[in-house]
N, C-alpha and C positions, 0 to 999 in steps of 0.2 A: 436599672440604669435610667437616669432622669432624661426626659424629653422636653424640647421646646415648643410651647404651643404658638407663638407669634408666627404668622405665616402658614400654619396648618389650617386644613379644612376640617371643622369640628361640627359635629351633629349634635343638638341638644333637644331630645325628646321631651314633650311636654313643656316646651319652651314658652308656652302663653301662661303658665302657672306662676304662683307666688314666688317659688325658689328658682324655677326655669328662666323666667324673666330676668331676674336679679343676675343669674349665671350668663345669659346671654349678653348683657350689658357689659359685664366684666371682661368676657371673651373678647369683645369687640374692642374695649379699651387698650387690651394686650396686645391688639393687632392680628388676631386669628380671623379667618374666612368661616363665618358662622352660618350654619342652616338650621332652622328650627322645623321639626315636625310636630304638629299639633291639629288635632281635628276640632279645637276650640268648644268641646262640648262642656268643658269645665274651665278650660283655660280662657282667656281673655286677650283677643287681639291687641286690644289698646294698651296692655302692659308694655308692649313692644314699639310703642310709638316713638319713643326717644332714639332707637336704633332701626326704624323700620327701613330706610334707605341704605343701611349697612349690611343687610342680613337677607338671606334666601329663605322664604317661608312654604312649606309645603304642608296642605291641610289632609294629610293623607290618614287612613285607617291602620293603625300600628296593630290591630289585632288579627291582621290578615299578612300572609307571607308577601304577597304582591307590594302593599304598602310599605314594608320594611325592606325589601329589596331596592325598591325606589329611593327611599330616604337615605339609605347608606351607600349607595352609589357614588363613587369619586370621593368618599370621605376618609379622612386620616383616622380620627378619634372620636368616640361616641362618649356622651354624657347622658344614661340612660334614666330619666326622671318620670317620665310618662307612667301613671298608675291610676287605679280607680280608688279615691281616697275620700275621707271626709272626717268629721270630729266624731266624737265618742258615740252619738246617736247612730251616726252612719256605719261605722264599722261594726257595732254590735247588732245592727239590725238587718243590713245587707250582706247575707252570708254569700249568696251566689255573685251579688256585685263586687263584693270586696275580693273575690277569688277569680273568676273566670276571665275577665278582660285583662287583668294584670298577669295571669300564667301564660295567657295566649300571647301578649306582647313581649313580654320577657323570652319567651322560647323563640318566637318568629326574629326578634331582634338580635339574639344571640347567632342563630343560623345564618342570618342575612349578613350580619358583620362578619363572620367566619368567610362566607361564599365571597364577598366583595373586598376581602383582603384588610379589613380594618386593622390597626396596629394594636390600640388599645380601647378597652370597653370598660366603663365604670358604672356599676349598677347602684342606684340609690335605694339602699335598705332601710330599715328602720328600728327604732327600740321597741316596736312592737313584737319583735320576735322573741323578747325575753318575757320570762313570768316571775312574778314576785315568789322569793324562795322563804323570806321570814318577815316578821313584822317590823323590824327596825328598818332604816334606811338602806335601800338595795343598791349597791354599787356596782352594776352590771359590767363585767369583763367578757370579752368576745367569746370565750370557751364556754361560757354559763348558757349560751343559747342551745346547747346540745347536751343531752338528747332533747329534741325541739318539743314544746308544748304551749304555744302562743294562746292567748286569749281568744283570738278570732281569725277569721279566715284571711282577712288582709294580712295578718301576721304570717299565716302560713304561706301565702303568696309571696312574701319575702324572703322566707325560707327557702322555699323552691327555687326562687331567682338565685340566691346565692348558691344553692347546690349547683344549679345550671352552670353559672359563672365559673365555678370550680372545675366542673366537669370540660367545658370548652377550653380552659386555660390548661388543662391536662392533656387533652386530646387533639387539640387544633394548635394552631400558629398564634391564636388571638390571645392576647394579654390582658387579663380580667381583673377587677379589684370591686369589692362591695363594701360601700361607705355606711354604717349604720347611723342614721340621723336621730339625734335626741332633741325633740321639742324645739324645732326652729320656728321663730317669730319673727314679724316686723311689717312694715308697710306692704301692701298689695295683697294681703291675706284675704281669704274670702269671708265675707261678713255674713253670708246667708246662714241663718240660725240652724239650719238643717246640717250644715257642713263644717260650721267654723270651729276652730281650736279653742282653748281657753283663753288665751290672752285676748285676741281680737273680740271674743264674744264678751268676756268682762269689760273690755273698753267700751264696746257699743252699749251694753247695759248702764254703765256709769254715765256716758254721754247723754243718753236718752230719759234716764230717771231725773224728774225734778229735785232741787234742793229739799232736804228735809226728808225724802224717800227712802226706800230701801232696794237692794238687790240680792238676787238669790243665787247661792252656790249649790252644785250637786255634791252631795254627801255632807259630811261634818267639817269639811275644809282643812282636814289635817293631812291630806294627801299633800306628798312632797314631790318636787320636779326639779331639774336643774334646766335652764332654758338657753338658747343659744341666737344670738342676733343674726339676721339672714346675711349680712355682709360678712361676718365672722365665718358663717357656714360655707359660702360661696368660695372664699378664700382656702377654706379646708379643702373641699371638693377639688379646687384645682390644683392644691399640692398632692392630693392622693392620686389625680391623673398623671401628674409629673414624675412623681417618685416612688408610688407604691403599686406594683403590679403583679402580686402572689397569687391571685386567684382566691385569697382569703379575705374575710371580713376584717374591718377596721370601725372602731367607735368614731364618730364626730360629735362631739357635744362640749358643754362648759359646765364644769361640776365645780367651779370656785364659789358660785352662788345659789346654792340649794335652797328653797323657799316652800314653805306651806301655801296652799291655794287661798288660805285666810291671809296670810299675809301678804300674797300677790294682790288680792282684791283690795286691801289697806291701801298699799302702794300707789295703785291706779285711781282709788277713790282721793288720795291725796292730790295727785294731779289735778284734779277736776276743781279742787277749792270748794266742794259741796260738803254738806254734813250728811252723810248717807249711813245707814244701818246696813248690817249683813244678817240675811237669814240663809237657812240651810234645808234643803229637799233630801231626805235622807232616803227616799225612795228612788232617786235617778240614779243612772249608772256613773261610776267614778274610775273606771280603768284600773291598773296597776296602781297600787296603794302609794307606796313610797320608793321611789328610785331616782338614780342620776347615773352618769356615765362613768365608767372607770376610764380614765384617760391616760394609764400607763403605756398601753401601745401605742396610742396617738403621738404621746410625746417622745417615745423613742424612735418612731418611724419618719416623723414628718417636722419639716422646718416651719413650724405654724403653731400658733396658739391664739384661742380668741382674746380679743381686746376691747370690746364693747361691753360696758358694765350693765347690769340689769336695769339700774335707775334710768340710765342714758337711752338703752332700747325701749323701755316702757315710755319714756317722754316723746321720743320720736313716733313711736305707733300710736300712742294716744292722740297726738296732734294730727297724725294722718287719717285715724278713724273719724275724729270729730270733724274734720275737713270733707271726708266722704259722705258723712251724714247730712251735713249742711247742703251739700250739692244735690243730694239724693231726694231731700225733702218729704221721703215717704218712709218714716220710721216704722219698724216692726221689730217685736219683742225677739231677743237674742237669748238662747240659752247659755250656760256657762257652767263651769265649775271643774271639768274633767279634761284630760288632754291625753294623748297616746303618743 
């Protein structure tokens, strides 16, 4: 049964993050009463400046039962986006960091939501639950994640979160869903070279590299991805919350424009009007080689599809990165070339 979000009290965990802040703004625009729970260790309160007067912000620790009970009190629905996350360097290096905080948050949030009589609970999962199955382009459908064998502890945390969502859906009155996000990008992404994903990382490298120079990619650049712009993803998340609550996972992504990392870099260089060459570091991590989102279930279950083209999304993101770096005036080298 579809639900109406205007007038509802909605909790967004991780609302100070890249996706969470965009979701928060959209929910405010829809007329929801929004509460953000974020300790702002990775999130940035300034991302919420545009709606600061319209939301309630709780700087709580969601790895604790107490923090989650406080965050969910008096709430109708929950978008649970908070997680310990970063780029390819982070998730392949931080085994405990990618697992323990997220598992604690997921379990405490679900238990608190059940105890506080939350109606619907959306868990933000990830394409990191999948593992490449062959050398050609892998178009991952939901059932291919089981039996589970993700590349990282971050992926395992997402698998465990999905299993927990299904368990609470079956054993309690809580209606849950898990949205597997495929390669979201856009303004407000983290530009820290240790945590950034491939598009903001490449944009930063291109902005900072002088004309006639070169940028470096991880691997040989033949890795393939499908990317979804952040405003498209936000609309998809809202549609999942409104109309899909089976306890089972559903993919959210854009498979209409799958590109190699080499092509992605070339498109970003073209936006700069610079003459830059591309070099490759074959020793660096690349993640899953070639993958995209199977959108069959998404198209059948949701009244939504992505609308922002890759070229338009890259243009918006590149302009934002350039503006951020000009404002910062303290350039540091960014890595790039892989994304999960």
